[in-house]
Phi, psi and omega in degrees: 000317181296320180295321179295319178295319179298316179297319179296315180296319178295319179298316179295321179297313180296317179299316178297318179298315178296322179297314180298318179295317182293320182283341181275356182288139178275151175300144181291132177246154178214163183293143177294153180215159175236129179247125181237129177237151180214135177229138179236134179252132181242152174271184184294339179271356181090008178279145179287129177262310183210153176229129177244136175234150180220130179234133177229127176242132176234125183279173183293335180267006174097000178288138186245135174232126180241140177228145176235000000 
């Protein structure tokens, strides 16, 4: 009986320790970035028909802003 109680207490201690470590982790951060894309459409004579641009900015905390 004493051994079973000891095993239970050790198991609870280890589980609690793992829980504290897991909950203490900070969200992963990464450097903010801006992605810019551009596409140009030409006709058969080489004249520009249309130009599309796309800009995407993502901050370090994961917030996303898109502009077209």
